[in-house]
DRENLONU-52296 format. One record per residue (C-alpha): residue in three letters; z negated, x negated, y negated. Coordinates in steps of 0.25 Angstrom, whole numbers, plus 5000, padded with zeros to 4 digits. Example, Ala and Ser with C-alpha at 12.3 -4.5 7.8 and 13.67 -1.06 7.14 Angstrom:
// DRENLONU-52296
@marlum:ALA; Z:4969; X:4951; Y:5018
@marlum:SER; Z:4971; X:4945; Y:5004
***
This chain:
// DRENLONU-52296
@marlum:MET; Z:5204; X:4927; Y:4532
@marlum:THR; Z:5213; X:4928; Y:4543
@marlum:THR; Z:5210; X:4917; Y:4554
@marlum:THR; Z:5222; X:4917; Y:4566
@marlum:ILE; Z:5218; X:4913; Y:4580
@marlum:ASN; Z:5228; X:4906; Y:4587
@marlum:ARG; Z:5227; X:4913; Y:4601
@marlum:GLY; Z:5235; X:4901; Y:4608
@marlum:ASN; Z:5224; X:4894; Y:4606
@marlum:LEU; Z:5213; X:4905; Y:4610
@marlum:LYS; Z:5220; X:4905; Y:4623
@marlum:SER; Z:5219; X:4892; Y:4625
@marlum:THR; Z:5206; X:4889; Y:4620
@marlum:THR; Z:5199; X:4901; Y:4629
@marlum:ILE; Z:5206; X:4894; Y:4641
@marlum:HIS; Z:5198; X:4882; Y:4637
@marlum:VAL; Z:5185; X:4890; Y:4640
@marlum:MET; Z:5190; X:4897; Y:4652
@marlum:ALA; Z:5193; X:4883; Y:4658
@marlum:LEU; Z:5179; X:4880; Y:4654
@marlum:ASP; Z:5173; X:4890; Y:4664
@marlum:GLY; Z:5181; X:4886; Y:4671
@marlum:ILE; Z:5175; X:4874; Y:4670
@marlum:VAL; Z:5161; X:4879; Y:4671
@marlum:ASN; Z:5163; X:4888; Y:4683
@marlum:VAL; Z:5169; X:4879; Y:4693
@marlum:ASN; Z:5159; X:4866; Y:4689
@marlum:SER; Z:5149; X:4877; Y:4690
@marlum:LEU; Z:5155; X:4880; Y:4706
@marlum:PHE; Z:5155; X:4865; Y:4710
@marlum:THR; Z:5141; X:4862; Y:4703
@marlum:LEU; Z:5136; X:4874; Y:4714
@marlum:GLY; Z:5145; X:4865; Y:4726
@marlum:LEU; Z:5135; X:4853; Y:4721
@marlum:PHE; Z:5124; X:4860; Y:4723
@marlum:LEU; Z:5126; X:4863; Y:4734
@marlum:GLY; Z:5129; X:4850; Y:4739
@marlum:LEU; Z:5116; X:4845; Y:4736
@marlum:THR; Z:5108; X:4854; Y:4743
@marlum:VAL; Z:5113; X:4846; Y:4754
@marlum:ASN; Z:5106; X:4834; Y:4759
@marlum:PRO; Z:5116; X:4824; Y:4764
@marlum:MET; Z:5106; X:4815; Y:4772
@marlum:ASP; Z:5103; X:4826; Y:4780
@marlum:PRO; Z:5108; X:4819; Y:4795
@marlum:SER; Z:5109; X:4833; Y:4801
@marlum:TYR; Z:5118; X:4835; Y:4789
@marlum:THR; Z:5130; X:4827; Y:4793
@marlum:LEU; Z:5140; X:4828; Y:4803
@marlum:VAL; Z:5143; X:4814; Y:4806
@marlum:ASP; Z:5138; X:4810; Y:4820
@marlum:SER; Z:5126; X:4801; Y:4819
@marlum:SER; Z:5133; X:4792; Y:4830
@marlum:HIS; Z:5144; X:4790; Y:4820
@marlum:THR; Z:5136; X:4781; Y:4809
@marlum:ALA; Z:5146; X:4774; Y:4803
@marlum:CYS; Z:5151; X:4789; Y:4799
@marlum:ILE; Z:5137; X:4791; Y:4793
@marlum:PRO; Z:5138; X:4790; Y:4780
@marlum:SER; Z:5126; X:4783; Y:4770
@marlum:SER; Z:5118; X:4787; Y:4762
@marlum:SER; Z:5126; X:4784; Y:4747
@marlum:VAL; Z:5136; X:4797; Y:4753
@marlum:ALA; Z:5123; X:4805; Y:4751
@marlum:GLU; Z:5117; X:4799; Y:4739
@marlum:ASN; Z:5133; X:4800; Y:4734
@marlum:LEU; Z:5136; X:4816; Y:4736
@marlum:VAL; Z:5121; X:4818; Y:4729
@marlum:ALA; Z:5127; X:4808; Y:4715
@marlum:PHE; Z:5139; X:4816; Y:4717
@marlum:HIS; Z:5134; X:4828; Y:4719
@marlum:VAL; Z:5126; X:4827; Y:4706
@marlum:TYR; Z:5137; X:4818; Y:4700
@marlum:SER; Z:5148; X:4832; Y:4700
@marlum:PHE; Z:5134; X:4842; Y:4696
@marlum:SER; Z:5135; X:4832; Y:4684
@marlum:SER; Z:5147; X:4832; Y:4680
@marlum:PHE; Z:5151; X:4849; Y:4685
@marlum:LEU; Z:5139; X:4850; Y:4675
@marlum:PHE; Z:5143; X:4839; Y:4661
@marlum:SER; Z:5157; X:4848; Y:4665
@marlum:SER; Z:5151; X:4863; Y:4663
@marlum:LEU; Z:5141; X:4859; Y:4653
@marlum:ILE; Z:5153; X:4855; Y:4646
@marlum:ALA; Z:5160; X:4867; Y:4648
@marlum:PHE; Z:5149; X:4876; Y:4645
@marlum:GLY; Z:5146; X:4868; Y:4630
@marlum:LEU; Z:5162; X:4870; Y:4626
@marlum:LYS; Z:5161; X:4886; Y:4628
@marlum:GLN; Z:5148; X:4887; Y:4621
@marlum:GLY; Z:5157; X:4878; Y:4609
@marlum:ILE; Z:5166; X:4889; Y:4611
@marlum:ARG; Z:5157; X:4901; Y:4610
@marlum:THR; Z:5149; X:4893; Y:4598
@marlum:ALA; Z:5161; X:4888; Y:4592
@marlum:ARG; Z:5162; X:4891; Y:4576
@marlum:ASP; Z:5172; X:4879; Y:4570
@marlum:GLY; Z:5183; X:4873; Y:4575
@marlum:GLU; Z:5199; X:4871; Y:4579
@marlum:PHE; Z:5202; X:4880; Y:4587
@marlum:ARG; Z:5197; X:4896; Y:4588
@marlum:VAL; Z:5193; X:4900; Y:4602
@marlum:GLU; Z:5191; X:4914; Y:4607
@marlum:VAL; Z:5180; X:4913; Y:4612
@marlum:SER; Z:5177; X:4926; Y:4623
@marlum:ASP; Z:5172; X:4938; Y:4616
@marlum:GLY; Z:5183; X:4936; Y:4606
@marlum:THR; Z:5178; X:4926; Y:4595
@marlum:ILE; Z:5182; X:4916; Y:4590
@marlum:ALA; Z:5178; X:4900; Y:4592
@marlum:HIS; Z:5182; X:4890; Y:4584
@marlum:VAL; Z:5182; X:4878; Y:4594
@marlum:ASN; Z:5187; X:4865; Y:4595
@marlum:LEU; Z:5198; X:4861; Y:4602
@marlum:ARG; Z:5197; X:4845; Y:4605
@marlum:VAL; Z:5182; X:4850; Y:4610
@marlum:LEU; Z:5187; X:4859; Y:4619
@marlum:ARG; Z:5195; X:4852; Y:4626
@marlum:ALA; Z:5186; X:4839; Y:4629
@marlum:GLY; Z:5176; X:4847; Y:4634
@marlum:ILE; Z:5185; X:4855; Y:4641
@marlum:LEU; Z:5190; X:4840; Y:4644
@marlum:ALA; Z:5174; X:4834; Y:4648
@marlum:SER; Z:5169; X:4847; Y:4655
@marlum:ALA; Z:5186; X:4844; Y:4664
@marlum:ALA; Z:5180; X:4831; Y:4667
@marlum:GLY; Z:5165; X:4834; Y:4672
@marlum:SER; Z:5172; X:4843; Y:4680
@marlum:VAL; Z:5181; X:4834; Y:4687
@marlum:SER; Z:5169; X:4824; Y:4689
@marlum:GLY; Z:5161; X:4833; Y:4695
@marlum:CYS; Z:5171; X:4837; Y:4707
@marlum:LEU; Z:5176; X:4822; Y:4708
@marlum:PHE; Z:5160; X:4820; Y:4712
@marlum:LEU; Z:5157; X:4832; Y:4720
@marlum:THR; Z:5170; X:4830; Y:4730
@marlum:LEU; Z:5165; X:4815; Y:4729
@marlum:ALA; Z:5151; X:4821; Y:4734
@marlum:LEU; Z:5159; X:4828; Y:4743
@marlum:VAL; Z:5163; X:4818; Y:4749
@marlum:ASP; Z:5150; X:4813; Y:4752
@marlum:LEU; Z:5148; X:4827; Y:4758
@marlum:VAL; Z:5159; X:4826; Y:4767
@marlum:GLU; Z:5152; X:4811; Y:4770
@marlum:ILE; Z:5138; X:4816; Y:4774
@marlum:LYS; Z:5142; X:4828; Y:4781
@marlum:LEU; Z:5155; X:4822; Y:4790
@marlum:GLY; Z:5153; X:4808; Y:4788
@marlum:LYS; Z:5159; X:4797; Y:4779
@marlum:LEU; Z:5174; X:4797; Y:4778
@marlum:ALA; Z:5175; X:4781; Y:4782
@marlum:CYS; Z:5176; X:4787; Y:4796
@marlum:LEU; Z:5186; X:4796; Y:4794
@marlum:ASP; Z:5182; X:4805; Y:4801
@marlum:TRP; Z:5191; X:4818; Y:4801
@marlum:TYR; Z:5181; X:4830; Y:4794
@marlum:GLY; Z:5177; X:4822; Y:4783
@marlum:LEU; Z:5189; X:4817; Y:4780
@marlum:ALA; Z:5196; X:4831; Y:4781
@marlum:ALA; Z:5186; X:4836; Y:4769
@marlum:VAL; Z:5187; X:4823; Y:4761
@marlum:VAL; Z:5202; X:4822; Y:4760
@marlum:PRO; Z:5206; X:4835; Y:4756
@marlum:LEU; Z:5193; X:4835; Y:4745
@marlum:VAL; Z:5197; X:4822; Y:4741
@marlum:GLY; Z:5210; X:4827; Y:4737
@marlum:LEU; Z:5212; X:4841; Y:4733
@marlum:VAL; Z:5199; X:4838; Y:4723
@marlum:PRO; Z:5205; X:4828; Y:4715
@marlum:SER; Z:5218; X:4834; Y:4715
@marlum:ALA; Z:5210; X:4847; Y:4710
@marlum:LEU; Z:5204; X:4838; Y:4701
@marlum:ALA; Z:5217; X:4831; Y:4695
@marlum:PHE; Z:5221; X:4847; Y:4693
@marlum:TYR; Z:5210; X:4850; Y:4684
@marlum:VAL; Z:5212; X:4838; Y:4676
@marlum:CYS; Z:5225; X:4840; Y:4673
@marlum:VAL; Z:5224; X:4856; Y:4669
@marlum:VAL; Z:5211; X:4850; Y:4662
@marlum:LEU; Z:5221; X:4841; Y:4655
@marlum:HIS; Z:5230; X:4850; Y:4653
@marlum:ALA; Z:5222; X:4860; Y:4644
@marlum:PHE; Z:5217; X:4850; Y:4638
@marlum:THR; Z:5230; X:4846; Y:4630
@marlum:ARG; Z:5233; X:4861; Y:4628
***
């Protein structure tokens, strides 16, 4: 019995596998950054650059609590995203039946349910997006701890936060558009 393989399907699903690899790699870098961020003691008085005479600009302890909480939320989101991506890759490697044929890296053919693959990639992307949003919020809190409350309109604080709040959501919007485009293909 001869089986024909549609090479177009093989290439597009290989791209899905490469996308899963990319998600895991980027999440690993962000996770490393999160651990480095947690090594800092934000309540150490010598850690801030705010002049102690400007008490109105010194952030409260709730900002430090938010910093730690946002780090944990971000880590959880990146871990969720990576675990989904790893699970999908394992599923592709061990697949026996399914509606879609996939060429795995060693040249063997696996059968994959394309709906499950797409839903998993979408869930993994959602975890990465939420992780990036929480990481952005943690960085805003870090800027407030180091440079003072944003309400004080300090030039250095605003110069650090405005690009962060402008560029990260823009990049995430682009990422979501690309994922949704790939999701419909």
